[in-house]
Residue frames as a rotation matrix with the C-alpha (Angstrom) as fourth column:
MET 1
0.206 0.422 0.883 71.56
-0.123 0.906 -0.404 50.13
-0.971 -0.026 0.238 114.37
ALA 2
-0.799 -0.578 -0.165 72.77
-0.285 0.123 0.951 48.48
-0.529 0.807 -0.263 111.16
LEU 3
0.211 0.834 -0.510 70.56
-0.922 -0.003 -0.387 47.90
-0.324 0.552 0.768 108.17
THR 4
-0.843 -0.480 0.242 70.45
-0.414 0.867 0.279 44.10
-0.344 0.135 -0.929 107.89
ARG 5
-0.608 0.624 -0.491 68.16
-0.244 0.442 0.863 41.51
0.756 0.644 -0.117 106.26
LYS 6
-0.558 0.366 -0.745 67.07
0.767 0.570 -0.295 40.36
0.317 -0.736 -0.599 109.70
PHE 7
-0.761 0.229 -0.606 66.11
0.213 -0.795 -0.568 43.93
-0.612 -0.561 0.557 110.69
LEU 8
-0.736 0.484 -0.474 64.15
-0.676 -0.494 0.547 44.49
0.031 0.723 0.691 107.48
ALA 9
-0.568 0.536 -0.624 62.37
0.159 0.815 0.557 41.14
0.808 0.217 -0.548 107.84
ALA 10
-0.646 0.305 -0.700 61.36
0.751 0.085 -0.655 42.10
-0.140 -0.949 -0.284 111.39
LEU 11
-0.762 0.370 -0.532 59.75
-0.302 -0.929 -0.213 45.21
-0.573 -0.002 0.819 109.92
GLY 12
0.095 0.853 0.514 57.56
0.184 0.492 -0.851 42.96
-0.978 0.175 -0.110 107.78
ILE 13
0.137 -0.122 -0.983 59.12
-0.872 -0.485 -0.061 43.76
-0.469 0.866 -0.173 104.41
GLU 14
0.950 0.287 0.124 58.87
-0.182 0.829 -0.528 41.10
-0.255 0.479 0.840 101.71
ALA 15
0.383 -0.854 0.352 62.02
0.404 0.498 0.768 39.10
-0.831 -0.152 0.536 100.85
ASP 16
0.169 -0.336 0.927 62.37
0.982 -0.028 -0.189 40.34
0.090 0.942 0.325 97.23
LYS 17
0.783 0.125 0.609 62.04
0.127 -0.991 0.040 43.95
0.609 0.046 -0.792 98.40
ILE 18
0.836 -0.549 -0.011 64.61
-0.030 -0.066 0.997 43.32
-0.548 -0.833 -0.071 101.15
ASP 19
0.159 -0.804 0.572 67.13
0.866 0.392 0.310 42.26
-0.474 0.446 0.759 98.45
SER 20
0.333 0.020 0.943 66.47
0.711 -0.662 -0.237 45.50
0.619 0.749 -0.234 96.52
ILE 21
0.958 0.041 0.285 66.86
-0.147 -0.781 0.607 47.64
0.248 -0.624 -0.742 99.65
ILE 22
0.621 -0.777 0.101 70.10
0.239 0.311 0.920 45.85
-0.746 -0.547 0.379 100.66
ASP 23
0.126 -0.569 0.813 71.51
0.990 0.126 -0.065 46.25
-0.066 0.813 0.579 97.11
ALA 24
0.559 0.153 0.815 70.69
0.361 -0.930 -0.074 49.98
0.746 0.336 -0.575 97.08
HIS 25
0.973 -0.201 0.117 72.14
-0.188 -0.386 0.903 50.38
-0.136 -0.900 -0.413 100.57
THR 26
0.412 -0.860 0.300 75.33
0.626 0.507 0.593 48.55
-0.662 -0.057 0.747 99.55
ASP 27
0.194 -0.299 0.934 75.72
0.883 -0.361 -0.300 50.81
0.427 0.883 0.194 96.49
THR 28
0.810 0.166 0.562 75.32
-0.031 -0.945 0.325 53.90
0.585 -0.281 -0.761 98.70
VAL 29
0.852 -0.516 0.087 77.81
-0.052 0.082 0.995 52.65
-0.521 -0.852 0.043 101.28
ASP 30
0.253 -0.788 0.561 80.32
0.888 0.419 0.190 51.68
-0.385 0.450 0.806 98.57
GLY 31
0.403 -0.033 0.915 79.98
0.605 -0.741 -0.293 55.14
0.687 0.671 -0.279 96.98
LEU 32
0.933 -0.029 0.360 80.57
-0.271 -0.714 0.645 56.81
0.238 -0.699 -0.674 100.32
LYS 33
0.641 -0.748 0.173 83.62
0.334 0.475 0.815 54.60
-0.691 -0.465 0.554 100.96
ASN 34
0.188 -0.559 0.808 85.05
0.976 0.011 -0.219 55.57
0.114 0.829 0.547 97.56
GLN 35
0.621 0.091 0.778 84.51
0.152 -0.988 -0.006 59.27
0.769 0.122 -0.628 98.32
LEU 36
0.951 -0.272 0.144 86.18
-0.194 -0.166 0.967 58.83
-0.239 -0.948 -0.210 101.70
GLU 37
0.395 -0.841 0.370 89.20
0.732 0.531 0.426 57.14
-0.555 0.102 0.826 100.11
ALA 38
0.235 -0.265 0.935 89.47
0.795 -0.501 -0.342 59.92
0.559 0.824 0.093 97.53
ALA 39
0.841 0.123 0.526 89.29
-0.146 -0.886 0.441 62.56
0.520 -0.447 -0.727 100.26
LYS 40
0.797 -0.600 0.072 92.02
0.128 0.284 0.950 60.79
-0.591 -0.748 0.304 102.24
ALA 41
0.191 -0.736 0.649 94.24
0.969 0.247 -0.005 60.69
-0.157 0.630 0.760 99.14
GLU 42
0.419 0.026 0.908 93.66
0.414 -0.895 -0.165 64.43
0.808 0.445 -0.386 98.56
ALA 43
0.976 -0.047 0.212 94.45
-0.209 -0.466 0.860 65.17
0.058 -0.884 -0.464 102.20
GLU 44
0.517 -0.839 0.170 97.72
0.559 0.481 0.675 63.28
-0.648 -0.254 0.718 101.88
LYS 45
0.101 -0.442 0.891 98.59
0.931 -0.274 -0.241 65.22
0.351 0.854 0.384 98.71
LEU 46
0.720 0.238 0.652 97.73
0.066 -0.959 0.277 68.49
0.690 -0.156 -0.706 100.47
ALA 47
0.902 -0.433 -0.012 99.99
0.015 0.003 1.000 67.60
-0.433 -0.902 0.009 103.37
GLU 48
0.194 -0.858 0.476 102.80
0.900 0.349 0.262 66.85
-0.391 0.378 0.840 100.90
VAL 49
0.236 -0.047 0.970 102.27
0.666 -0.719 -0.197 70.18
0.707 0.693 -0.138 99.12
GLN 50
0.938 0.135 0.319 102.26
-0.128 -0.722 0.680 72.03
0.322 -0.679 -0.660 102.43
ASP 51
0.640 -0.768 0.013 105.52
0.389 0.339 0.857 70.33
-0.663 -0.543 0.515 103.40
GLU 52
0.014 -0.631 0.776 107.07
0.999 -0.024 -0.037 71.30
0.042 0.776 0.630 100.06
LEU 53
0.527 0.261 0.809 105.86
0.326 -0.941 0.091 74.87
0.785 0.215 -0.581 100.47
LYS 54
0.983 -0.181 0.007 107.27
-0.062 -0.299 0.952 75.05
-0.170 -0.937 -0.305 103.98
LYS 55
0.311 -0.919 0.242 110.63
0.725 0.394 0.565 73.71
-0.615 0.000 0.788 102.73
ALA 56
0.069 -0.244 0.967 110.67
0.885 -0.433 -0.172 76.21
0.461 0.868 0.186 99.85
LYS 57
0.827 0.292 0.480 109.87
0.053 -0.892 0.450 79.05
0.559 -0.346 -0.753 102.23
GLU 58
0.812 -0.581 -0.057 112.68
0.135 0.091 0.987 78.00
-0.568 -0.809 0.152 104.55
ALA 59
0.086 -0.805 0.587 115.07
0.947 0.248 0.203 77.70
-0.309 0.538 0.784 101.62
ALA 60
0.312 0.100 0.945 114.09
0.597 -0.794 -0.113 81.17
0.739 0.600 -0.307 100.41
LYS 61
0.987 0.033 0.156 114.56
-0.104 -0.611 0.785 82.62
0.122 -0.791 -0.599 103.90
ASN 62
0.569 -0.819 0.077 117.92
0.403 0.359 0.842 80.96
-0.717 -0.448 0.534 104.21
SER 63
-0.038 -0.615 0.788 119.09
0.998 0.013 0.058 82.19
-0.046 0.788 0.613 100.83
GLY 64
-0.659 -0.189 -0.728 118.10
0.319 -0.947 -0.043 85.81
-0.681 -0.260 0.684 101.53
GLU 65
-0.852 0.383 0.356 115.66
0.325 -0.145 0.934 85.77
0.409 0.912 -0.001 98.61
TYR 66
0.062 0.928 -0.368 112.70
0.937 0.072 0.341 85.99
0.343 -0.366 -0.865 100.97
ASP 67
0.027 -0.112 -0.993 114.07
0.687 -0.719 0.100 89.08
-0.726 -0.686 0.057 102.72
LYS 68
-0.909 -0.401 -0.112 114.85
0.174 -0.612 0.772 90.72
-0.378 0.682 0.626 99.39
LEU 69
-0.588 0.764 0.266 111.32
0.503 0.088 0.859 90.07
0.633 0.639 -0.437 98.07
LYS 70
0.208 0.664 -0.718 109.78
0.978 -0.142 0.153 91.22
0.000 -0.734 -0.679 101.32
LYS 71
-0.354 -0.420 -0.836 111.79
0.448 -0.860 0.243 94.48
-0.821 -0.289 0.492 101.22
GLU 72
-0.983 0.004 0.183 110.82
0.170 -0.360 0.917 95.08
0.070 0.933 0.353 97.59
PHE 73
-0.203 0.979 -0.023 107.17
0.763 0.173 0.623 94.55
0.614 0.109 -0.782 98.46
GLU 74
0.213 0.240 -0.947 107.36
0.883 -0.463 0.081 96.91
-0.419 -0.853 -0.311 101.47
ASP 75
-0.716 -0.535 -0.448 109.11
0.262 -0.801 0.537 99.54
-0.647 0.267 0.714 99.33
TYR 76
-0.808 0.482 0.340 106.40
0.355 -0.064 0.933 99.22
0.471 0.874 -0.119 96.68
LYS 77
0.139 0.897 -0.420 103.64
0.942 0.011 0.336 99.61
0.306 -0.442 -0.843 99.28
ALA 78
-0.054 -0.234 -0.971 105.36
0.653 -0.744 0.143 102.71
-0.756 -0.626 0.193 100.68
GLU 79
-0.944 -0.329 -0.003 105.73
0.194 -0.565 0.802 104.20
-0.265 0.757 0.597 97.19
VAL 80
-0.443 0.863 0.245 102.03
0.597 0.080 0.798 103.67
0.669 0.500 -0.550 96.43
ALA 81
0.302 0.545 -0.782 101.03
0.949 -0.251 0.191 105.18
-0.093 -0.800 -0.593 99.78
ASN 82
-0.440 -0.548 -0.712 103.30
0.451 -0.820 0.353 108.20
-0.777 -0.166 0.607 99.13
LYS 83
-0.941 0.124 0.315 101.76
0.262 -0.321 0.910 108.73
0.214 0.939 0.269 95.68
GLU 84
-0.035 0.996 -0.082 98.24
0.801 0.078 0.593 108.57
0.597 -0.045 -0.801 97.11
THR 85
0.204 0.045 -0.978 99.17
0.841 -0.520 0.152 111.02
-0.501 -0.853 -0.144 99.88
LEU 86
-0.775 -0.557 -0.299 100.79
0.305 -0.744 0.595 113.40
-0.553 0.370 0.746 97.41
ALA 87
-0.691 0.595 0.412 97.71
0.448 -0.095 0.889 113.30
0.568 0.798 -0.201 95.16
ALA 88
0.303 0.821 -0.483 95.47
0.913 -0.105 0.395 114.08
0.273 -0.561 -0.781 98.14
LYS 89
-0.088 -0.422 -0.902 97.78
0.649 -0.712 0.270 116.95
-0.756 -0.562 0.337 99.18
LYS 90
-0.946 -0.256 0.197 97.75
0.308 -0.530 0.790 118.36
-0.098 0.809 0.580 95.64
THR 91
-0.229 0.947 0.227 93.94
0.680 -0.012 0.733 118.27
0.696 0.322 -0.641 95.60
ALA 92
0.424 0.374 -0.825 93.77
0.891 -0.338 0.304 120.00
-0.165 -0.864 -0.476 99.00
LEU 93
-0.421 -0.660 -0.622 96.36
0.486 -0.743 0.460 122.65
-0.766 -0.109 0.634 98.02
THR 94
-0.816 0.201 0.542 94.55
0.479 -0.289 0.829 123.32
0.323 0.936 0.139 94.73
LYS 95
0.247 0.964 -0.096 91.36
0.815 -0.153 0.559 124.04
0.524 -0.217 -0.824 96.68
ILE 96
0.300 -0.222 -0.928 93.24
0.743 -0.556 0.373 126.30
-0.599 -0.801 -0.002 99.10
ALA 97
-0.760 -0.650 -0.014 94.92
0.471 -0.565 0.678 128.13
-0.448 0.509 0.735 96.19
LYS 98
-0.429 0.700 0.571 91.53
0.616 -0.235 0.752 128.75
0.660 0.674 -0.331 94.57
ASP 99
0.554 0.631 -0.543 90.23
0.820 -0.301 0.488 130.08
0.145 -0.715 -0.684 97.89
ALA 100
-0.083 -0.690 -0.719 93.29
0.635 -0.593 0.495 132.37
-0.768 -0.416 0.487 98.04
GLY 101
0.718 0.479 -0.505 92.28
-0.063 -0.679 -0.732 133.79
-0.693 0.557 -0.457 94.65
LEU 102
-0.394 -0.917 -0.064 95.23
-0.236 0.033 0.971 132.48
-0.889 0.397 -0.229 92.63
SER 103
0.270 0.396 -0.878 94.85
-0.944 -0.072 -0.322 132.27
-0.191 0.916 0.354 88.87
GLU 104
0.994 0.101 0.034 95.20
-0.089 0.963 -0.254 128.94
-0.058 0.250 0.967 87.06
ALA 105
0.408 -0.912 -0.029 98.86
0.019 0.040 -0.999 129.77
0.913 0.407 0.034 86.31
GLY 106
-0.116 -0.414 0.903 99.40
-0.867 -0.401 -0.295 130.66
0.484 -0.817 -0.313 89.97
ILE 107
0.669 0.420 0.614 97.85
-0.666 0.705 0.243 127.39
-0.331 -0.572 0.751 91.09
ALA 108
0.903 -0.374 -0.211 100.11
0.148 0.732 -0.665 125.47
0.403 0.570 0.716 88.70
LYS 109
0.013 -0.940 0.340 103.20
-0.287 -0.329 -0.900 127.27
0.958 -0.086 -0.274 90.10
ALA 110
0.077 0.074 0.994 102.08
-0.991 -0.107 0.085 126.75
0.112 -0.992 0.065 93.70
ILE 111
0.924 0.285 0.257 101.62
-0.308 0.950 0.055 123.02
-0.229 -0.130 0.965 93.06
LYS 112
0.707 -0.688 -0.163 104.94
0.151 0.373 -0.915 122.74
0.691 0.622 0.368 91.21
TYR 113
-0.249 -0.910 0.331 107.04
-0.100 -0.315 -0.944 124.47
0.963 -0.268 -0.013 93.90
ALA 114
0.633 0.593 0.497 105.11
-0.551 -0.106 0.828 123.45
0.544 -0.798 0.260 97.03
ASP 115
-0.670 -0.721 0.179 106.93
-0.612 0.400 -0.682 122.18
0.420 -0.567 -0.709 100.09
TRP 116
0.079 0.817 -0.571 104.78
-0.287 0.567 0.772 119.10
0.955 0.103 0.279 100.61
SER 117
-0.512 -0.304 -0.803 106.21
0.625 0.511 -0.591 118.47
0.590 -0.804 -0.072 104.06
LYS 118
-0.990 0.143 -0.003 104.36
-0.108 -0.766 -0.633 121.61
-0.093 -0.626 0.774 105.24
VAL 119
-0.282 0.938 -0.202 100.99
-0.828 -0.132 0.545 120.47
0.484 0.321 0.814 103.91
GLU 120
-0.981 0.045 0.189 99.19
-0.079 0.795 -0.601 118.25
-0.177 -0.604 -0.777 106.38
LEU 121
-0.474 0.854 -0.215 95.81
-0.297 0.076 0.952 116.63
0.829 0.515 0.217 105.82
ASP 122
-0.438 0.433 0.788 93.02
-0.856 0.066 -0.512 116.05
-0.274 -0.899 0.342 108.29
ASP 123
-0.655 0.187 0.732 90.88
0.043 0.976 -0.212 112.91
-0.755 -0.107 -0.647 108.44
LYS 124
0.500 0.866 0.000 88.57
0.121 -0.070 -0.990 114.34
-0.858 0.495 -0.140 105.73
GLY 125
0.105 -0.553 0.827 91.47
0.963 0.263 0.054 114.78
-0.247 0.791 0.560 103.29
GLU 126
0.818 0.174 0.549 91.43
0.329 -0.924 -0.197 118.58
0.472 0.342 -0.812 103.57
ALA 127
-0.182 -0.960 0.213 94.45
0.360 -0.267 -0.894 120.74
0.915 -0.086 0.395 104.39
LYS 128
0.332 0.174 -0.927 94.98
0.943 -0.094 0.320 121.50
-0.031 -0.980 -0.196 108.06
ASP 129
-0.035 -0.317 -0.948 95.36
0.461 -0.846 0.266 125.19
-0.887 -0.428 0.176 108.99
GLY 130
0.159 0.218 0.963 93.95
0.987 -0.004 -0.162 126.38
-0.031 0.976 -0.215 105.68
LYS 131
0.969 0.233 -0.079 94.03
0.235 -0.972 0.015 130.07
-0.074 -0.034 -0.997 106.72
ALA 132
0.346 -0.920 -0.185 97.80
-0.207 -0.267 0.941 129.96
-0.915 -0.287 -0.283 107.25
LEU 133
-0.289 -0.420 0.860 98.25
0.701 0.519 0.489 128.23
-0.652 0.744 0.144 103.88
ILE 134
0.578 0.557 0.597 96.11
0.811 -0.478 -0.339 130.87
0.097 0.680 -0.727 102.15
LYS 135
0.896 -0.295 -0.331 98.15
-0.138 -0.895 0.425 133.64
-0.422 -0.335 -0.843 103.79
GLY 136
-0.017 -0.970 0.241 101.40
0.042 0.241 0.970 131.94
-0.999 0.026 0.036 102.73
LEU 137
-0.083 0.057 0.995 100.20
0.942 0.331 0.059 131.53
-0.326 0.942 -0.081 99.14
LYS 138
0.865 0.450 0.224 99.15
0.497 -0.830 -0.251 135.18
0.073 0.329 -0.942 98.94
GLU 139
0.667 -0.688 -0.286 102.55
-0.320 -0.611 0.724 136.27
-0.673 -0.391 -0.628 100.25
GLU 140
-0.206 -0.824 0.528 104.55
0.164 0.502 0.849 133.91
-0.965 0.262 0.032 98.03
TRP 141
-0.608 0.049 0.792 102.59
0.782 0.206 0.588 134.35
-0.134 0.977 -0.164 94.78
PRO 142
-0.198 0.598 -0.777 101.08
0.253 -0.734 -0.630 137.89
-0.947 -0.321 -0.005 94.90
GLU 143
-0.706 -0.128 -0.696 101.50
-0.555 -0.510 0.657 138.39
-0.439 0.851 0.289 91.15
TYR 144
-0.896 0.375 -0.239 99.03
0.099 0.692 0.715 135.57
0.433 0.617 -0.657 90.52
ILE 145
-0.615 0.721 -0.320 96.25
0.467 0.005 -0.884 136.85
-0.636 -0.693 -0.340 92.79
GLN 146
-0.564 0.540 0.625 93.15
0.610 -0.237 0.756 137.62
0.557 0.808 -0.195 90.77
THR 147
-0.882 0.354 -0.311 91.20
0.008 -0.650 -0.760 140.66
-0.471 -0.673 0.571 91.86
ARG 148
-0.419 0.836 0.354 87.52
0.873 0.264 0.410 140.61
0.249 0.481 -0.841 91.37
GLU 149
-0.985 0.081 -0.155 85.90
-0.044 -0.972 -0.231 143.98
-0.169 -0.221 0.961 90.97
GLN 150
-0.247 0.960 0.130 82.20
0.934 0.272 -0.233 144.40
-0.259 0.064 -0.964 91.49
LYS 151
-0.999 -0.040 0.028 80.67
0.048 -0.919 0.392 147.21
0.011 0.393 0.920 89.53
GLY 152
-0.354 0.925 -0.140 77.22
0.143 -0.095 -0.985 148.60
-0.924 -0.369 -0.098 90.01
ALA 153
0.182 0.520 0.834 74.76
0.928 0.190 -0.321 149.07
-0.326 0.833 -0.448 87.18
ASP 154
-0.881 -0.437 0.178 75.45
0.471 -0.784 0.405 151.91
-0.038 0.441 0.897 84.77
THR 155
-0.211 0.866 -0.454 72.71
0.500 -0.303 -0.811 154.42
-0.840 -0.398 -0.369 85.52
ALA 156
-0.412 0.036 -0.910 73.16
-0.629 -0.734 0.256 156.21
-0.659 0.678 0.326 82.21
ASN 157
-0.319 0.293 -0.901 72.36
-0.760 0.489 0.428 152.94
0.566 0.822 0.067 80.38
PRO 158
-0.092 0.311 0.946 70.21
-0.870 0.438 -0.228 150.80
-0.485 -0.844 0.230 82.68
PRO 159
-0.913 -0.247 0.324 70.03
-0.112 0.917 0.383 147.06
-0.391 0.313 -0.865 82.04
ALA 160
-0.660 0.690 -0.296 67.28
-0.362 0.053 0.931 145.79
0.658 0.722 0.215 79.78
GLY 161
-0.057 0.766 -0.640 64.02
0.503 0.576 0.645 145.20
0.862 -0.286 -0.418 81.56
ALA 162
-0.711 -0.205 -0.673 64.82
0.700 -0.299 -0.649 147.62
-0.068 -0.932 0.356 84.36
SER 163
0.400 0.917 0.006 62.00
0.916 -0.400 0.014 149.91
0.016 -0.001 -1.000 85.33
SER 164
-0.572 -0.606 0.554 62.69
0.621 -0.760 -0.190 153.54
0.536 0.235 0.811 84.46
GLY 165
-0.782 0.313 -0.539 60.03
0.367 -0.468 -0.804 154.79
-0.504 -0.826 0.252 86.81
THR 166
-0.806 0.475 -0.354 57.57
-0.592 -0.646 0.482 155.53
0.000 0.598 0.802 83.98
ALA 167
-0.718 0.597 -0.358 55.28
0.435 0.787 0.437 152.58
0.543 0.158 -0.825 84.65
LYS 168
-0.414 0.679 0.606 51.87
-0.630 -0.694 0.348 153.77
0.657 -0.238 0.715 85.65
THR 169
-0.839 0.234 0.492 49.77
-0.343 0.474 -0.811 152.56
-0.423 -0.849 -0.317 88.54
LYS 170
-0.681 0.653 0.331 46.57
0.721 0.676 0.151 150.58
-0.125 0.341 -0.931 88.03
ALA 171
0.172 0.797 -0.579 44.45
0.599 -0.551 -0.581 153.63
-0.782 -0.246 -0.572 88.73
GLU 172
-0.213 -0.319 -0.923 46.34
-0.455 -0.804 0.383 155.72
-0.865 0.501 0.026 86.17
ILE 173
-0.979 -0.187 0.080 46.04
-0.033 0.534 0.845 152.97
-0.201 0.825 -0.529 83.54
LEU 174
-0.388 0.909 0.150 42.29
0.864 0.416 -0.284 152.64
-0.321 0.020 -0.947 84.06
GLN 175
0.258 0.499 -0.827 41.82
0.235 -0.863 -0.447 156.37
-0.937 -0.080 -0.340 83.38
ILE 176
-0.772 -0.527 -0.355 43.48
-0.239 -0.276 0.931 156.18
-0.589 0.804 0.087 79.93
LYS 177
0.216 0.951 -0.221 40.72
-0.519 -0.079 -0.851 156.62
-0.827 0.299 0.477 77.31
ASP 178
0.201 -0.212 -0.957 42.63
-0.960 0.155 -0.235 155.37
0.198 0.965 -0.172 74.23
ALA 179
0.922 0.262 0.286 42.39
-0.326 0.922 0.207 151.53
-0.209 -0.284 0.936 74.13
THR 180
0.664 -0.736 -0.129 45.74
0.303 0.423 -0.854 151.06
0.683 0.528 0.504 72.34
GLU 181
-0.111 -0.708 0.697 47.55
-0.483 -0.575 -0.661 153.32
0.868 -0.410 -0.278 74.80
ARG 182
0.398 0.347 0.849 45.83
-0.917 0.181 0.356 151.56
-0.030 -0.920 0.390 77.73
GLN 183
0.992 -0.061 -0.107 46.97
0.044 0.986 -0.158 148.11
0.115 0.153 0.982 76.39
ARG 184
0.251 -0.963 0.096 50.59
0.164 -0.055 -0.985 149.36
0.954 0.263 0.144 76.06
ALA 185
-0.103 -0.235 0.966 50.47
-0.817 -0.534 -0.217 150.74
0.568 -0.812 -0.137 79.63
TRP 186
0.787 0.417 0.454 49.13
-0.600 0.689 0.408 147.40
-0.143 -0.593 0.792 80.96
GLY 187
0.796 -0.551 -0.251 51.99
0.298 0.717 -0.630 145.59
0.527 0.427 0.735 79.18
GLU 188
-0.116 -0.864 0.490 54.57
-0.200 -0.463 -0.864 147.90
0.973 -0.198 -0.119 80.82
TYR 189
0.177 0.276 0.945 52.87
-0.954 -0.186 0.234 147.51
0.241 -0.943 0.231 84.19
LEU 190
0.965 0.238 0.110 52.82
-0.256 0.946 0.201 143.70
-0.056 -0.222 0.973 84.00
LYS 191
0.500 -0.855 -0.135 56.42
0.325 0.330 -0.886 143.59
0.803 0.399 0.443 82.81
ALA 192
-0.186 -0.549 0.815 57.53
-0.567 -0.617 -0.545 145.82
0.802 -0.563 -0.197 85.70
GLN 193
0.517 0.479 0.709 55.70
-0.856 0.275 0.438 143.52
0.015 -0.833 0.552 88.11
THR 194
0.987 -0.130 -0.093 57.51
0.121 0.988 -0.099 140.37
0.105 0.087 0.991 86.89
ASP 195
0.217 -0.963 0.161 60.98
0.093 -0.143 -0.985 141.99
0.972 0.229 0.059 86.95
């Protein structure tokens, strides 16, 4: 239903208020019409730009420029992917080399001379068949294997704080008559308990 003077009068609205409502309504409608016209003009411009873009794309395809750019882009993507894969392989091989016991110099040599085609990564980014890689690294770089020697405590010179077996029991300490000697014995006893 249209907003007309007749409709507003039927609603019982006064004549001077009807004029104000119609004026406001006309301004709104005119504003919407202007926006619609502007949108239509933009749509026409967009269609023209799309046509020009399509023509330019066709011209580039026909001239071979498109194929050249596409190949350059694909080559670049492959190069980036190869660099990322190589970095992941280096990280995985470094971890394997450390597990094999190679020194820092050995790890550097292993990374420098690695046959990267033999290093495969799993979905977690870790080297597949790590045991075989460790074995291969140990065989190829034996001069860089670090040996770790565990040595027991020197019994002739025990570590500081170690009990020498001279700490007395509670009963023995309580029987010491000299207060100073008894205090020293308690100190040794408590120290032996915390070690």
